[in-house]
Structure formats: structure tokens, C-alpha cells
TORKOL-4160 file (C-alpha; in steps of 0.2 Angstrom, whole numbers, padded with zeros to 4 digits, m for minus):
263
<pt num="1" X="0504" Y="0613" Z="0679"/>
<pt num="2" X="0507" Y="0624" Z="0663"/>
<pt num="3" X="0497" Y="0617" Z="0648"/>
<pt num="4" X="0507" Y="0612" Z="0633"/>
<pt num="5" X="0504" Y="0622" Z="0617"/>
<pt num="6" X="0500" Y="0611" Z="0602"/>
<pt num="7" X="0499" Y="0615" Z="0584"/>
<pt num="8" X="0492" Y="0602" Z="0572"/>
<pt num="9" X="0492" Y="0603" Z="0553"/>
<pt num="10" X="0477" Y="0595" Z="0544"/>
<pt num="11" X="0468" Y="0595" Z="0561"/>
<pt num="12" X="0451" Y="0598" Z="0554"/>
<pt num="13" X="0446" Y="0580" Z="0549"/>
<pt num="14" X="0452" Y="0562" Z="0550"/>
<pt num="15" X="0467" Y="0557" Z="0561"/>
<pt num="16" X="0472" Y="0575" Z="0563"/>
<pt num="17" X="0456" Y="0580" Z="0570"/>
<pt num="18" X="0455" Y="0565" Z="0582"/>
<pt num="19" X="0472" Y="0569" Z="0588"/>
<pt num="20" X="0467" Y="0587" Z="0591"/>
<pt num="21" X="0452" Y="0581" Z="0601"/>
<pt num="22" X="0462" Y="0569" Z="0612"/>
<pt num="23" X="0474" Y="0583" Z="0616"/>
<pt num="24" X="0462" Y="0597" Z="0619"/>
<pt num="25" X="0457" Y="0592" Z="0636"/>
<pt num="26" X="0474" Y="0594" Z="0643"/>
<pt num="27" X="0483" Y="0605" Z="0631"/>
<pt num="28" X="0480" Y="0621" Z="0621"/>
<pt num="29" X="0477" Y="0616" Z="0603"/>
<pt num="30" X="0478" Y="0625" Z="0587"/>
<pt num="31" X="0474" Y="0617" Z="0571"/>
<pt num="32" X="0480" Y="0623" Z="0554"/>
<pt num="33" X="0470" Y="0618" Z="0538"/>
<pt num="34" X="0463" Y="0626" Z="0523"/>
<pt num="35" X="0445" Y="0623" Z="0529"/>
<pt num="36" X="0439" Y="0621" Z="0547"/>
<pt num="37" X="0432" Y="0630" Z="0561"/>
<pt num="38" X="0436" Y="0633" Z="0580"/>
<pt num="39" X="0427" Y="0621" Z="0592"/>
<pt num="40" X="0428" Y="0612" Z="0608"/>
<pt num="41" X="0444" Y="0619" Z="0614"/>
<pt num="42" X="0452" Y="0618" Z="0596"/>
<pt num="43" X="0457" Y="0635" Z="0588"/>
<pt num="44" X="0457" Y="0635" Z="0569"/>
<pt num="45" X="0469" Y="0645" Z="0559"/>
<pt num="46" X="0467" Y="0645" Z="0540"/>
<pt num="47" X="0483" Y="0639" Z="0532"/>
<pt num="48" X="0488" Y="0629" Z="0516"/>
<pt num="49" X="0504" Y="0619" Z="0522"/>
<pt num="50" X="0511" Y="0620" Z="0504"/>
<pt num="51" X="0512" Y="0639" Z="0506"/>
<pt num="52" X="0528" Y="0643" Z="0515"/>
<pt num="53" X="0523" Y="0661" Z="0519"/>
<pt num="54" X="0506" Y="0655" Z="0526"/>
<pt num="55" X="0513" Y="0642" Z="0537"/>
<pt num="56" X="0526" Y="0654" Z="0544"/>
<pt num="57" X="0513" Y="0667" Z="0547"/>
<pt num="58" X="0502" Y="0654" Z="0556"/>
<pt num="59" X="0516" Y="0648" Z="0567"/>
<pt num="60" X="0521" Y="0666" Z="0571"/>
<pt num="61" X="0503" Y="0670" Z="0576"/>
<pt num="62" X="0503" Y="0656" Z="0589"/>
<pt num="63" X="0520" Y="0661" Z="0596"/>
<pt num="64" X="0514" Y="0679" Z="0597"/>
<pt num="65" X="0499" Y="0674" Z="0607"/>
<pt num="66" X="0506" Y="0659" Z="0618"/>
<pt num="67" X="0524" Y="0663" Z="0618"/>
<pt num="68" X="0529" Y="0645" Z="0614"/>
<pt num="69" X="0525" Y="0629" Z="0604"/>
<pt num="70" X="0528" Y="0613" Z="0614"/>
<pt num="71" X="0522" Y="0601" Z="0601"/>
<pt num="72" X="0520" Y="0600" Z="0582"/>
<pt num="73" X="0509" Y="0587" Z="0574"/>
<pt num="74" X="0511" Y="0586" Z="0555"/>
<pt num="75" X="0495" Y="0577" Z="0549"/>
<pt num="76" X="0490" Y="0587" Z="0533"/>
<pt num="77" X="0490" Y="0577" Z="0517"/>
<pt num="78" X="0480" Y="0568" Z="0504"/>
<pt num="79" X="0483" Y="0554" Z="0491"/>
<pt num="80" X="0483" Y="0551" Z="0473"/>
<pt num="81" X="0482" Y="0534" Z="0464"/>
<pt num="82" X="0486" Y="0529" Z="0446"/>
<pt num="83" X="0499" Y="0521" Z="0436"/>
<pt num="84" X="0516" Y="0531" Z="0435"/>
<pt num="85" X="0515" Y="0530" Z="0416"/>
<pt num="86" X="0499" Y="0540" Z="0416"/>
<pt num="87" X="0501" Y="0552" Z="0430"/>
<pt num="88" X="0506" Y="0569" Z="0425"/>
<pt num="89" X="0521" Y="0577" Z="0433"/>
<pt num="90" X="0511" Y="0591" Z="0440"/>
<pt num="91" X="0500" Y="0579" Z="0449"/>
<pt num="92" X="0515" Y="0570" Z="0456"/>
<pt num="93" X="0524" Y="0586" Z="0461"/>
<pt num="94" X="0508" Y="0592" Z="0470"/>
<pt num="95" X="0507" Y="0575" Z="0480"/>
<pt num="96" X="0525" Y="0578" Z="0486"/>
<pt num="97" X="0523" Y="0596" Z="0489"/>
<pt num="98" X="0508" Y="0594" Z="0501"/>
<pt num="99" X="0513" Y="0578" Z="0510"/>
<pt num="100" X="0532" Y="0580" Z="0511"/>
<pt num="101" X="0536" Y="0598" Z="0509"/>
<pt num="102" X="0520" Y="0603" Z="0519"/>
<pt num="103" X="0528" Y="0594" Z="0533"/>
<pt num="104" X="0545" Y="0602" Z="0530"/>
<pt num="105" X="0537" Y="0619" Z="0530"/>
<pt num="106" X="0529" Y="0617" Z="0547"/>
<pt num="107" X="0544" Y="0609" Z="0554"/>
<pt num="108" X="0555" Y="0623" Z="0547"/>
<pt num="109" X="0544" Y="0637" Z="0555"/>
<pt num="110" X="0543" Y="0629" Z="0572"/>
<pt num="111" X="0561" Y="0623" Z="0574"/>
<pt num="112" X="0569" Y="0640" Z="0579"/>
<pt num="113" X="0557" Y="0643" Z="0593"/>
<pt num="114" X="0559" Y="0625" Z="0600"/>
<pt num="115" X="0578" Y="0626" Z="0599"/>
<pt num="116" X="0578" Y="0643" Z="0608"/>
<pt num="117" X="0567" Y="0635" Z="0621"/>
<pt num="118" X="0578" Y="0620" Z="0623"/>
<pt num="119" X="0563" Y="0608" Z="0621"/>
<pt num="120" X="0550" Y="0602" Z="0609"/>
<pt num="121" X="0541" Y="0587" Z="0601"/>
<pt num="122" X="0537" Y="0585" Z="0583"/>
<pt num="123" X="0526" Y="0571" Z="0577"/>
<pt num="124" X="0525" Y="0568" Z="0558"/>
<pt num="125" X="0511" Y="0557" Z="0551"/>
<pt num="126" X="0518" Y="0545" Z="0539"/>
<pt num="127" X="0510" Y="0528" Z="0533"/>
<pt num="128" X="0514" Y="0510" Z="0532"/>
<pt num="129" X="0515" Y="0513" Z="0513"/>
<pt num="130" X="0531" Y="0523" Z="0517"/>
<pt num="131" X="0539" Y="0507" Z="0522"/>
<pt num="132" X="0530" Y="0495" Z="0510"/>
<pt num="133" X="0527" Y="0504" Z="0494"/>
<pt num="134" X="0511" Y="0501" Z="0485"/>
<pt num="135" X="0509" Y="0499" Z="0466"/>
<pt num="136" X="0497" Y="0512" Z="0458"/>
<pt num="137" X="0499" Y="0523" Z="0474"/>
<pt num="138" X="0518" Y="0526" Z="0470"/>
<pt num="139" X="0519" Y="0544" Z="0473"/>
<pt num="140" X="0509" Y="0543" Z="0489"/>
<pt num="141" X="0521" Y="0530" Z="0495"/>
<pt num="142" X="0536" Y="0540" Z="0490"/>
<pt num="143" X="0529" Y="0555" Z="0499"/>
<pt num="144" X="0528" Y="0545" Z="0515"/>
<pt num="145" X="0545" Y="0536" Z="0513"/>
<pt num="146" X="0552" Y="0554" Z="0512"/>
<pt num="147" X="0544" Y="0558" Z="0528"/>
<pt num="148" X="0552" Y="0543" Z="0537"/>
<pt num="149" X="0569" Y="0547" Z="0530"/>
<pt num="150" X="0567" Y="0566" Z="0535"/>
<pt num="151" X="0562" Y="0562" Z="0552"/>
<pt num="152" X="0577" Y="0549" Z="0555"/>
<pt num="153" X="0590" Y="0562" Z="0549"/>
<pt num="154" X="0581" Y="0577" Z="0558"/>
<pt num="155" X="0581" Y="0568" Z="0575"/>
<pt num="156" X="0600" Y="0567" Z="0575"/>
<pt num="157" X="0601" Y="0586" Z="0571"/>
<pt num="158" X="0590" Y="0592" Z="0584"/>
<pt num="159" X="0592" Y="0580" Z="0598"/>
<pt num="160" X="0606" Y="0591" Z="0607"/>
<pt num="161" X="0593" Y="0605" Z="0608"/>
<pt num="162" X="0580" Y="0595" Z="0618"/>
<pt num="163" X="0569" Y="0592" Z="0603"/>
<pt num="164" X="0563" Y="0574" Z="0599"/>
<pt num="165" X="0555" Y="0569" Z="0582"/>
<pt num="166" X="0544" Y="0554" Z="0578"/>
<pt num="167" X="0536" Y="0548" Z="0562"/>
<pt num="168" X="0520" Y="0538" Z="0565"/>
<pt num="169" X="0514" Y="0526" Z="0552"/>
<pt num="170" X="0496" Y="0521" Z="0552"/>
<pt num="171" X="0490" Y="0507" Z="0541"/>
<pt num="172" X="0472" Y="0506" Z="0534"/>
<pt num="173" X="0461" Y="0518" Z="0543"/>
<pt num="174" X="0443" Y="0523" Z="0541"/>
<pt num="175" X="0443" Y="0541" Z="0537"/>
<pt num="176" X="0437" Y="0553" Z="0524"/>
<pt num="177" X="0454" Y="0551" Z="0516"/>
<pt num="178" X="0447" Y="0537" Z="0505"/>
<pt num="179" X="0434" Y="0547" Z="0497"/>
<pt num="180" X="0445" Y="0562" Z="0495"/>
<pt num="181" X="0458" Y="0552" Z="0485"/>
<pt num="182" X="0462" Y="0559" Z="0468"/>
<pt num="183" X="0460" Y="0544" Z="0456"/>
<pt num="184" X="0469" Y="0544" Z="0440"/>
<pt num="185" X="0460" Y="0531" Z="0429"/>
<pt num="186" X="0470" Y="0535" Z="0413"/>
<pt num="187" X="0478" Y="0519" Z="0406"/>
<pt num="188" X="0467" Y="0507" Z="0415"/>
<pt num="189" X="0462" Y="0499" Z="0398"/>
<pt num="190" X="0481" Y="0497" Z="0393"/>
<pt num="191" X="0485" Y="0490" Z="0410"/>
<pt num="192" X="0471" Y="0477" Z="0409"/>
<pt num="193" X="0460" Y="0485" Z="0423"/>
<pt num="194" X="0474" Y="0483" Z="0436"/>
<pt num="195" X="0473" Y="0501" Z="0441"/>
<pt num="196" X="0455" Y="0501" Z="0446"/>
<pt num="197" X="0456" Y="0483" Z="0454"/>
<pt num="198" X="0471" Y="0489" Z="0464"/>
<pt num="199" X="0463" Y="0505" Z="0470"/>
<pt num="200" X="0446" Y="0496" Z="0473"/>
<pt num="201" X="0455" Y="0483" Z="0484"/>
<pt num="202" X="0465" Y="0497" Z="0494"/>
<pt num="203" X="0449" Y="0507" Z="0497"/>
<pt num="204" X="0440" Y="0491" Z="0503"/>
<pt num="205" X="0454" Y="0488" Z="0515"/>
<pt num="206" X="0454" Y="0506" Z="0521"/>
<pt num="207" X="0435" Y="0506" Z="0524"/>
<pt num="208" X="0437" Y="0490" Z="0535"/>
<pt num="209" X="0452" Y="0496" Z="0544"/>
<pt num="210" X="0456" Y="0504" Z="0561"/>
<pt num="211" X="0447" Y="0519" Z="0568"/>
<pt num="212" X="0453" Y="0536" Z="0566"/>
<pt num="213" X="0449" Y="0539" Z="0585"/>
<pt num="214" X="0461" Y="0525" Z="0589"/>
<pt num="215" X="0475" Y="0532" Z="0578"/>
<pt num="216" X="0472" Y="0550" Z="0585"/>
<pt num="217" X="0474" Y="0544" Z="0603"/>
<pt num="218" X="0489" Y="0534" Z="0598"/>
<pt num="219" X="0497" Y="0550" Z="0591"/>
<pt num="220" X="0492" Y="0560" Z="0606"/>
<pt num="221" X="0500" Y="0548" Z="0617"/>
<pt num="222" X="0516" Y="0549" Z="0607"/>
<pt num="223" X="0515" Y="0568" Z="0608"/>
<pt num="224" X="0515" Y="0568" Z="0627"/>
<pt num="225" X="0526" Y="0553" Z="0630"/>
<pt num="226" X="0543" Y="0556" Z="0638"/>
<pt num="227" X="0553" Y="0547" Z="0624"/>
<pt num="228" X="0548" Y="0542" Z="0607"/>
<pt num="229" X="0556" Y="0531" Z="0593"/>
<pt num="230" X="0561" Y="0539" Z="0577"/>
<pt num="231" X="0548" Y="0529" Z="0568"/>
<pt num="232" X="0534" Y="0519" Z="0575"/>
<pt num="233" X="0518" Y="0510" Z="0568"/>
<pt num="234" X="0500" Y="0510" Z="0574"/>
<pt num="235" X="0493" Y="0492" Z="0577"/>
<pt num="236" X="0500" Y="0475" Z="0580"/>
<pt num="237" X="0496" Y="0469" Z="0563"/>
<pt num="238" X="0505" Y="0483" Z="0554"/>
<pt num="239" X="0519" Y="0482" Z="0566"/>
<pt num="240" X="0521" Y="0464" Z="0560"/>
<pt num="241" X="0520" Y="0468" Z="0542"/>
<pt num="242" X="0533" Y="0482" Z="0543"/>
<pt num="243" X="0544" Y="0470" Z="0553"/>
<pt num="244" X="0542" Y="0456" Z="0540"/>
<pt num="245" X="0546" Y="0468" Z="0526"/>
<pt num="246" X="0563" Y="0471" Z="0534"/>
<pt num="247" X="0567" Y="0453" Z="0538"/>
<pt num="248" X="0561" Y="0444" Z="0523"/>
<pt num="249" X="0570" Y="0444" Z="0506"/>
<pt num="250" X="0565" Y="0459" Z="0496"/>
<pt num="251" X="0560" Y="0449" Z="0481"/>
<pt num="252" X="0547" Y="0440" Z="0493"/>
<pt num="253" X="0540" Y="0456" Z="0500"/>
<pt num="254" X="0538" Y="0463" Z="0482"/>
<pt num="255" X="0529" Y="0447" Z="0476"/>
<pt num="256" X="0517" Y="0447" Z="0491"/>
<pt num="257" X="0513" Y="0466" Z="0488"/>
<pt num="258" X="0511" Y="0464" Z="0470"/>
<pt num="259" X="0499" Y="0449" Z="0472"/>
<pt num="260" X="0488" Y="0460" Z="0483"/>
<pt num="261" X="0489" Y="0477" Z="0473"/>
<pt num="262" X="0496" Y="0474" Z="0456"/>
<pt num="263" X="0487" Y="0458" Z="0449"/>
């Protein structure tokens, strides 16, 4: 059987790396990231997902060598935290540029090739924060909510061409993402220490959360599955949280989230 060609953005660490590992045994895997190296059946291509030209060049390089791309997994991203009032517009724009438009850039570069081939699978890594926004991580939540909407709309556009799209929402996961988060502490005194308490609580949840290996394998399974939903969640607990956020009154959901992360 012909091996599938997979491109993963942000595949040098965390969930993206674990997805790359899970797929490398049965697929030809390329990972796109700013820093990384080729190893264990995973070929690294240096690329900043916020650079439109760089992403296009990387995708073109894979097409030139392999002749196709069967699967795209968009996992590149990072997080910032802080109060909206004290977050500079440049920081907020950078968050959206990497997390959302980084995904858009990769999808945009791959779609013409998948459409001509009449098939393809695109997986976009979102977050439970995209469905349940978190205070003091507002712009991260916004970037992930944008991915969910993007995927839902895009799936209808490309379905006639044999292309399926899925947003996968992990919950708290043990990765280097926690340490890499850019913390904006400005305004903590004015906000009565609520910024630092909120971020500290979130980081504690992340460090005791699920494993990146489990999340990576979940994404790999969705990448190879015959059919996928437009949006899905990793783990029963988080599936329950997302479901409750849809069926409970929104005021109730907001109060619960604020008790956890805005007190």
C-alpha cells in the first residue's frame, strides 16, 4: 500500500511531535517548525507559520519531492496570558497571527494540491478554550475559537473535492507549552492579584493534565480515520465540559469559569 504523505506544523515538540511520532511508522512525515531536526523517520523543514512565503515554499518543497500531500496537521502555536486591559495590541495580534493565521497559511498552501488530487485530510489543533473561553487567556481563547469557526465553514467549502477538515480540541495537557507561555503580569496589582492567581491555577491544571503522547495518538487516529467530525474533543472529561457548556445556561457556564479562573 502506498504510504501517505503527512505535513505537520509545529511538529518539533509537544502534541505535534507526538502526532508525528505516531504517524511516522506508517506514513512519510514532514514537520514544519522554526527550530527542529530530522529524526526517526520525521523530516524537518525550517519554517515560521506566520510567514506566508515561507509556508508556501515549504509545502512546494514537499510536493516537488513527493508529488502529493495526503494529510496536513496544523499544530503550531503558543499562548499568552494577561488582562485584556494591559495586553498590548502587538502582543494580541502576534497571538492571532501565529495560532490562527499560521493555520490559515498552511491550509491555503495545501488546498490547491488536495483539490486537484480529489482527496485530503486537514486536522487543525484547537483547544477546549476555544469552546469555553478562559479569563486572562482571552486572546489565546479567541485564536482557538477562530480555528473552530474556520474549520466548520471550510469543511463545507471543500467537501465536494474529497477533502475533510477537523478541529481537535485538547484540554489540559502536560507539554512544554506551559513553560513557554508568555505571561503579561502588568496590572496584577490593580486587579488584586487575580491575573497571577488565574495563570498559576491554569498552569497547575496543565501540569497535572493528560499526556502529550495520548493527545498525539488521538490526532494521528483522526488523521487516518475514514470519517471525522468538524470539531471533536480529546478525553471524556473535556467532552463532558464542552457538552455542558452548550446545554447549560450561558450565565451559569460563565459563573463556573469565573469561579475557577477569575476569582
